C-alpha positions as CSV (number, residue, x, y, z in Angstrom):
1,M,-105.8,47.7,11.3
2,A,-109.1,49.4,10.3
3,F,-112.3,50.8,11.8
4,Q,-115.5,50.4,9.9
5,G,-118.2,53.1,9.7
6,A,-119.2,55.7,7.3
7,A,-115.6,55.6,6.1
8,Q,-112.7,53.3,6.8
9,V,-110.0,54.7,9.0
10,D,-106.7,52.9,8.8
11,V,-103.7,53.2,11.2
12,V,-100.6,53.8,9.2
13,V,-98.2,54.7,12.0
14,K,-99.1,53.3,15.5
15,G,-97.6,55.8,17.9
16,T,-98.0,57.8,21.1
17,D,-97.3,61.4,19.9
18,V,-97.9,63.9,22.7
19,L,-99.1,66.4,20.1
20,G,-98.9,65.1,16.6
21,E,-99.4,68.0,14.1
22,C,-98.7,69.3,10.6
23,P,-98.8,66.2,8.3
24,L,-97.3,67.0,4.9
25,W,-97.1,64.7,1.9
26,C,-94.0,65.1,-0.2
27,E,-94.8,64.2,-3.8
28,R,-91.1,64.3,-4.7
29,E,-90.2,61.6,-2.2
30,Q,-93.6,59.9,-1.8
31,V,-93.3,60.0,2.0
32,L,-95.3,61.6,4.8
33,W,-93.7,64.1,7.2
34,W,-95.2,65.4,10.5
35,V,-94.2,66.7,13.9
36,D,-94.7,65.9,17.5
37,S,-95.0,69.4,18.8
38,R,-94.3,68.3,22.4
39,G,-91.8,65.6,21.5
40,P,-90.4,67.8,20.2
41,S,-89.4,66.1,16.9
42,L,-89.8,65.8,13.2
43,K,-91.0,62.5,11.8
44,R,-91.0,60.8,8.4
45,W,-92.9,57.7,7.2
46,N,-92.1,55.9,4.0
47,P,-95.2,53.8,3.0
48,A,-93.2,51.8,0.6
49,G,-91.4,50.0,3.4
50,G,-93.1,51.3,6.5
51,Q,-90.0,52.9,8.0
52,V,-90.4,55.7,10.4
53,T,-87.5,58.1,11.2
54,V,-87.4,60.6,14.0
55,V,-85.3,63.8,14.2
56,P,-85.3,65.4,17.7
57,L,-85.8,69.2,17.8
58,P,-84.6,71.6,20.5
59,S,-87.9,73.3,21.3
60,A,-91.6,73.0,20.8
61,V,-92.4,72.9,17.1
62,G,-95.8,74.0,15.8
63,S,-95.4,73.4,12.1
64,V,-93.0,72.8,9.2
65,A,-93.1,73.5,5.4
66,F,-91.1,72.3,2.5
67,R,-88.7,74.6,0.7
68,E,-88.7,74.8,-3.1
69,R,-84.9,74.4,-3.1
70,G,-84.9,71.5,-0.7
71,G,-85.0,71.2,3.1
72,M,-87.7,72.7,5.3
73,L,-88.8,75.7,7.2
74,A,-89.7,75.1,10.8
75,A,-91.8,77.2,13.2
76,L,-90.4,76.6,16.7
77,Q,-90.8,78.2,20.0
78,T,-87.6,80.1,19.3
79,G,-88.7,81.5,16.0
80,L,-88.8,80.6,12.3
81,H,-85.8,78.5,11.1
82,F,-84.5,76.8,8.0
83,L,-84.3,73.1,8.9
84,D,-82.2,70.2,7.6
85,P,-84.8,67.5,8.0
86,H,-82.2,64.7,8.1
87,T,-79.8,66.2,10.6
88,G,-81.9,68.6,12.6
89,A,-79.5,71.5,11.9
90,L,-81.3,74.9,12.2
91,Q,-80.7,78.4,10.8
92,L,-82.6,81.2,12.4
93,V,-84.7,83.2,9.8
94,A,-87.0,85.4,11.9
95,Q,-87.8,85.9,15.6
96,P,-90.7,88.3,15.7
97,E,-91.7,87.6,19.3
98,A,-88.3,87.5,21.0
99,H,-89.9,89.9,23.5
100,L,-92.6,87.4,24.4
101,P,-90.8,84.4,25.8
102,E,-94.0,82.6,26.8
103,N,-95.2,82.5,23.2
104,R,-94.5,79.9,20.6
105,F,-95.4,79.3,17.0
106,N,-98.3,76.9,16.2
107,D,-100.0,76.1,12.9
108,G,-98.3,77.2,9.7
109,R,-98.6,76.6,6.0
110,C,-97.4,78.0,2.6
111,D,-99.6,79.8,0.1
112,R,-99.2,79.0,-3.6
113,A,-96.9,82.0,-4.1
114,G,-94.5,80.5,-1.7
115,R,-95.1,82.6,1.4
116,F,-95.2,80.9,4.8
117,W,-98.0,81.9,7.2
118,A,-97.8,80.9,10.8
119,G,-99.6,81.9,14.0
120,T,-98.2,82.3,17.6
121,M,-99.9,81.6,20.9
122,S,-99.1,81.7,24.6
123,D,-97.7,78.4,25.8
124,A,-98.5,79.3,29.4
125,R,-102.1,80.5,29.5
126,R,-105.0,80.8,27.2
127,E,-104.8,84.5,26.6
128,P,-105.0,86.4,23.2
129,T,-101.3,87.3,23.1
130,G,-100.7,85.5,19.8
131,S,-100.5,86.9,16.2
132,L,-100.5,85.7,12.6
133,Y,-97.4,86.3,10.6
134,R,-96.5,86.1,6.9
135,L,-92.9,85.2,6.0
136,S,-92.0,86.2,2.4
137,A,-89.3,84.9,0.1
138,D,-87.1,87.9,1.0
139,L,-87.4,86.7,4.6
140,S,-89.3,89.8,5.7
141,C,-91.8,88.8,8.5
142,T,-95.0,90.8,8.7
143,R,-97.7,90.6,11.4
144,M,-101.0,90.2,9.7
145,R,-103.4,89.8,12.6
146,E,-103.2,90.2,16.4
147,D,-105.5,89.1,19.3
148,V,-105.0,85.4,18.7
149,I,-105.4,82.7,21.4
150,V,-104.7,79.4,19.5
151,P,-104.0,79.8,15.8
152,N,-105.1,76.8,13.5
153,S,-106.7,75.8,10.3
154,L,-104.6,77.7,7.8
155,A,-105.6,76.8,4.3
156,W,-106.5,78.2,0.9
157,S,-109.3,77.5,-1.6
158,P,-108.1,75.8,-4.9
159,D,-108.7,79.1,-6.8
160,D,-106.6,81.1,-4.2
161,R,-109.4,83.5,-3.6
162,T,-110.2,82.5,0.0
163,M,-107.9,82.0,3.0
164,Y,-109.1,80.1,6.1
165,F,-108.0,80.6,9.7
166,A,-109.3,79.4,13.0
167,D,-108.8,80.6,16.6
168,T,-109.4,77.3,18.3
169,Y,-110.5,78.7,21.6
170,R,-112.9,81.1,20.1
171,Q,-114.5,78.1,18.2
172,V,-114.8,79.9,14.9
173,I,-113.3,79.2,11.5
174,R,-112.9,82.5,9.6
175,A,-112.5,83.2,5.9
176,W,-110.8,86.1,4.2
177,D,-110.7,87.3,0.6
178,F,-107.2,86.5,-0.5
179,D,-105.0,88.3,-3.0
180,L,-102.4,85.8,-4.1
181,A,-100.2,88.3,-6.0
182,E,-99.9,90.7,-3.0
183,G,-100.3,88.2,-0.1
184,A,-103.1,90.4,1.3
185,V,-106.3,89.5,3.1
186,S,-109.5,91.5,3.4
187,N,-113.2,91.1,4.2
188,E,-112.8,88.9,7.3
189,R,-116.0,86.9,8.0
190,V,-117.2,83.9,9.9
191,F,-117.0,80.8,7.7
192,C,-118.3,78.5,10.4
193,D,-119.2,78.9,14.1
194,T,-118.4,75.6,15.8
195,T,-120.0,76.4,19.1
196,G,-122.0,73.4,20.1
197,H,-119.8,71.0,18.2
198,P,-118.4,68.1,20.1
199,G,-114.9,69.4,19.6
200,R,-113.0,72.5,18.6
201,P,-111.5,73.4,15.2
202,D,-107.9,72.3,14.9
203,G,-105.8,71.8,11.7
204,S,-107.3,71.8,8.2
205,C,-106.7,71.1,4.6
206,V,-108.6,71.7,1.4
207,D,-109.5,69.2,-1.3
208,A,-109.5,69.7,-5.0
209,D,-113.2,70.4,-5.0
210,G,-112.9,73.2,-2.5
211,G,-114.1,71.3,0.6
212,L,-112.4,72.3,3.9
213,W,-111.5,69.2,6.0
214,N,-111.1,70.1,9.7
215,A,-109.9,68.0,12.6
216,E,-112.1,68.6,15.6
217,Y,-109.9,68.4,18.7
218,G,-111.8,66.7,21.5
219,G,-114.6,65.8,19.0
220,W,-113.6,62.3,17.8
221,R,-114.1,63.3,14.2
222,L,-113.1,65.0,10.9
223,V,-115.6,67.4,9.4
224,R,-115.8,68.5,5.8
225,Y,-117.2,71.9,5.1
226,A,-118.6,72.8,1.7
227,P,-117.3,76.2,0.3
228,S,-120.6,77.7,1.7
229,G,-119.5,76.8,5.2
230,K,-122.1,74.1,5.7
231,I,-121.1,70.7,7.0
232,D,-121.5,68.0,4.3
233,R,-119.6,65.1,5.7
234,V,-118.4,63.8,9.1
235,I,-115.9,61.0,9.6
236,E,-115.8,59.4,13.0
237,M,-112.3,58.8,14.4
238,P,-111.1,56.2,16.9
239,V,-109.4,58.9,19.0
240,A,-110.7,61.9,20.8
241,N,-108.0,64.4,19.6
242,P,-107.4,64.4,15.9
243,T,-105.2,67.4,15.3
244,C,-104.5,68.1,11.6
245,C,-104.9,66.5,8.2
246,C,-103.4,66.5,4.7
247,F,-104.0,64.7,1.4
248,G,-101.3,62.5,0.0
249,G,-100.5,59.2,-1.7
250,A,-99.5,58.8,-5.4
251,N,-102.9,60.1,-6.4
252,F,-103.5,62.5,-3.5
253,D,-106.6,60.4,-2.6
254,A,-105.5,59.5,1.0
255,L,-106.3,61.8,3.8
256,Y,-103.7,61.5,6.5
257,V,-104.6,62.5,10.1
258,T,-102.4,63.2,13.1
259,S,-103.5,62.9,16.7
260,A,-102.5,63.6,20.3
261,T,-102.2,62.0,23.8
262,Q,-101.6,65.2,25.8
263,R,-103.8,65.6,28.9
264,L,-105.4,62.2,28.5
265,T,-105.7,60.2,31.7
266,P,-104.9,56.5,32.0
267,A,-108.6,55.8,31.8
268,D,-108.8,57.9,28.6
269,L,-105.9,56.0,27.0
270,A,-107.5,52.7,27.9
271,K,-110.5,53.7,25.8
272,Q,-108.4,55.0,22.9
273,P,-105.2,53.0,22.7
274,L,-104.4,54.4,19.3
275,A,-104.2,58.0,20.5
276,G,-101.0,59.6,19.2
277,S,-101.1,57.5,16.0
278,V,-101.3,58.6,12.4
279,F,-104.3,57.5,10.4
280,A,-105.4,57.4,6.8
281,V,-108.9,57.7,5.3
282,H,-109.9,57.4,1.6
283,P,-112.8,59.8,1.4
284,G,-113.5,59.6,-2.3
285,V,-112.1,63.0,-3.2
286,R,-108.6,64.1,-4.0
287,G,-106.3,66.8,-2.6
288,L,-103.7,69.0,-4.0
289,P,-99.8,69.1,-3.7
290,E,-98.5,71.0,-0.7
291,S,-97.2,74.5,-1.5
292,R,-93.5,75.1,-0.8
293,F,-91.6,78.1,0.6
294,A,-90.1,80.0,-2.3
295,A,-86.7,80.7,-0.7
């Protein structure tokens, strides 16, 4: 199934995810993983045969990451856990917000030194009670930023000199100077102010040329930003709520996109019957392998 336009958008997994998020391509297995945050569940798609497997999880899951030694790291409402992706078995690693029971983890990603960065948010109201954390290989968990409403868009430039981060409800994608050796950020600045866009900035990934691809939640589109912060490409989607994207495929030339059905009315769903599915676009640029947690 395909949609024609400025770019062809293919449906690779027709689904009804409540909040599909965090697509990750595993180059070792040549499969795509993602989560349904509200499922809550971890999902795996094997393009070779088309099989989809689903592993239920015990609480809302914001994101997952591969571990260098195998298995996964999962950012759940209950904290950060090591996760066996085949059985669903969990081992608690860090619980920095045990004192904030209404908060949960949302978007997360590993930098190229193997640290996991993930943000938290209130699951009850849109208030700035969230933070951004950095989990290191020694399992120390450090708060790096406070005053967050909905954390998203964690990504790094190919040269590791720039880190990106969005607070969705503030409608701004920010950039920091990034020190890969130290895992430190500085010189926070506005990368792009999305006020006036049809949607809000959700999950992102970076291509090998340094372009930041962002899923605009509520905007029916993917947007590519040049390293300058200027929009240089827009891909229209057949769903209102694309949520996150990643590059994958044998040559990292496929851009996979998750989507959501949450808060859509029956009338909305009638207009977008593919909401909650996973899509693929071939935008003519390639991505980079996903970084893995070092422990």
